[in-house]
Residue, then its C-alpha position, 0 to 999 in steps of 0.5 A: m510201620f509194618d516193615d518194623f515187624g519184618h524180622l518177627l514175621a519171618a521168624a514166625v513163618v520159619f518157626l511154623g514151617l519147621h514144625m508143619v512141613p515135616a508133619r505132612a504125609g510122607v515128608r517126615d518118613w522121607l527125612i527119616g529115611l535119609v538120616g535115620r530116626r535118631g538123626y532126624m530127631a536130633a536135627f529137628s530138636v536143634l532146629a526147633l530150639a534155634a527157631l524158638v530162640a529166634l522167634v523170642t529174640a525177634f519178639n523182644h526186639a520188635p516195637y509194640g506196634p498198634v493195639l489191635w484190641n484191649f479188654g482191660e483187666l478182663g484178659s488178665i483175669v481170664a488168663v489167671a483163671v485158665m492157666p491152672v488148667a493148662f498147667v495140670l494138662l501139661v504136667a499130667g500129659v508129659s508124665a504119662p504115656n499117650p498113644t498120640a505122642a510122636t514116638a507112639n506113632d513109630g511103634p506097633p499099635k498099643v492102646g489101653p483104656a483112657t486114663g488121667a488127662m486122656r479122659i479130658t482130652r487126648h492132646p493134653v500137652m498141645w492143649a496146654l500150649a493152646l490155652w497158654a497162647g490163647t489166654h495171653l493173646l486175649a490179654n495182649g492186643e499189641l501187634r508184636a504179641v499178637i504175632l508171637f502168641g498167634t503163632l504159638a496158638a496156631l502151632a498148637l491147634a494145627g498140631i492137634h489136627t496133624i497128630d490125629a491125622k497121623t495116628r489115624a493113618r499109621n495106627p487106625l485101630v488105635y485111633q478108632v479106640l481113641e476116638a470112641e473113648t476120648s475127645r479132641w476138645p477138652f472136656a467134650a468126652i466128659l460132657a458127652g458122658r463117655q468119660s468121668l471128670g472125677a476119675a480123671v482127677r483121681e488118676i492124675g493124682w494129687p502129686r501131679l496136681a500139686v506140682a502143676l499148682v506149684l509151677y503155676a504159683a511160681i510163674l504167676h509171682l515171678h512173672p514181673w521179674a521174668f517177663g516184665v509184666y504183672a500177671i495178677p490183675t489189680t482187681l484181684 
């Protein structure tokens, strides 16, 4: 039976390897030295997209497999409740400068007071992916879904650790400030009293919040058409 998942497992391994191997100390710098930064970014972008397409294609062609867990509608309820936070982190994260972004590590150390989503976590985009994958992993216990969403969750969580390590190595002064002002885990700095949730919401601003909620509502209602699964639990 597990032979039926060979293509999906292979695609998952390639996808993770493509993202994690270049992230190792020295590997990315060596590749950039060979082809230049623009060449590296172009090649990586093409390969990453191809690997993602291969992963999703393999997922679509794989059998459902055995159900490893089934939390009923609880999994869907958790996903519906958590995904608005993921969308806010995603929109706020991609629309504001972040010293932990991949491009930030290549320039001179630049860091200012943490604002917006950075008050919640210094990795808003990665946590958006982690929350999306994690909630979908909870709601879908069949083997093929576990492989897909487990792969994406592992990528996000490993990426958070890798980004911190790269920032610490390349820009230690930047990382020292970030570590003092922000948190790796969402809301940890706020709970510790080092940041303010109210300030984070004000700085994210209503336009970003509105965009995030509109995207959330659109995905929620288009989910059956786009993915063949109703995301809204029948008990809601």
